[in-house]
Residue, then its C-alpha position, 0 to 999 in steps of 0.5 A: m446782861a448789863t454791868r456797872t461797878d463804882p467805888g462809891r462816895v466814901r472808899p477810894h478804891n473798888q474791891d468789886c469785880v463783875h463779869t459776864n459771858p453771854q456765850q456761856h450765859l454766865f454772870v459772876l460778881a465778887d466783892g473783895v474783903g481784907g483790905h484795899a490791895g487784898g480785896e482787889v486781888a481776891s475779887r479779880l482772882a475769884v472771877d478769873t478762876i471761876d470763868r476759867e474753870l467753867l470754860r474747861s468744864t464745858r469743853r470737857k462736856r463737848s468732848w464726851p460721847y452723847r453730850t452736847a450741852a456747853v453750859p455750866n450746871l450746878r455741880s460745875l458752878t460749885e466746883a468752880v467756886l471752890a477752885a476759886h477758894r483754893a486759888l485765893l489760899d494759894r495766892a496768899r501763901v505765896h504772897p504773905e502781904l495778902k494774908g486775910m484776903g477773901c471775897t463773897v461771890v454770886a455766880g449764875c447761868l441762864l438756861e432756856d426757862q430757868c436760872l442756876c445760881v451759887a453764892v457765898g457770903d452776902s452778895r445777892l441775886y434777886r428776881l423781879r416778877e410782875g413788880r415784886l422783887e424776891q431775894i433768891t440767895e440768903d446772906q451768909t452772915l451771923a445775923r442771919r444765923l442768929l435769926s435762923e437758930g432762934f437766938l434773936e428775933p426779927g426786929d431785935r436791935r442787936l441784929a445790926r451789929y452782926e449784919h456784916v459779920l460773914t459766916a462764909v467767904l472765899g479765901g477763909e480758913t475753912q472751906p465755905e458752904v456754897q449755896q445752890y439754887r435752881f429756879p424757874l424763869q418766865g418771859d418778863d422776869l428780870l434778874l439783879a446780882c449785886s454787892d452789899g454796896l447796893s442792897d445796904m443803900l436801897s430798899a427792896q421797894q426802891i430797887a424794884a421801882i428803879i428796875g421796873d421803870a427803866p427801859n432796858p438793863d443798861d439804864a437800870a444798872r446806871r440808875l441803880v448805881e446813881e441812886a445808891k451813891l445819892a443815898g450815901g454810897r458808903d461802899n463799892i457798888s456793883v450790879i449785873v442786870i439781866g433782861p428777859r431778852q439776851g443781847a449780844a454784848a461782848d465778854g468782859h470784866a468790870q473793875t474800876 
């Protein structure tokens, strides 16, 4: 798992936070909203809470009779994300200056031949297979809802104004709907988790070409961020690239 995060070329601060835990086969990416200070706090707090809750969950599993699995499942991933939602609300109550903060999140766990993923907001997970890039998650935006409910048609120019209006976010007034995904992995599949600072700057074709041509996940992550900045870098840019063979990288956060 290779991670990289960058403030981009326009914004002076980075409100994204990324984290991997190879021991749990876990990856988490959060994109903060609600202003500079609030966004940074929200994304960091969400990632820390998710990681902590999943660690507790797997420790409980190891203590159960006849249960040896020590990796998250969809239920524990969802519960960890909802715990992060509550943590953001609690922090905002104690610190009124952070009122309105929130974040999107995509978090996943790699099993032997499949990936489990949960997501809130418009941070994305992609799978690259045989040169074809497939978006696994769905953006929880007003544009997507208007399309799915038939109020607007694909190609309608009015969609652009709703593409970044989120219908679900951690820390919002209502509990978010947590998307759940379980999908198979093949030997040469590559995964990409990213914030909208990447997906807004580069097309699916560009992303697929960069990942497919890179010799390893580290180089792919570096090149994705570089190309997104060259394309304008209007937002913070964060990526997690997961190759077909898991390395022994150390645990860690990234937020710069």
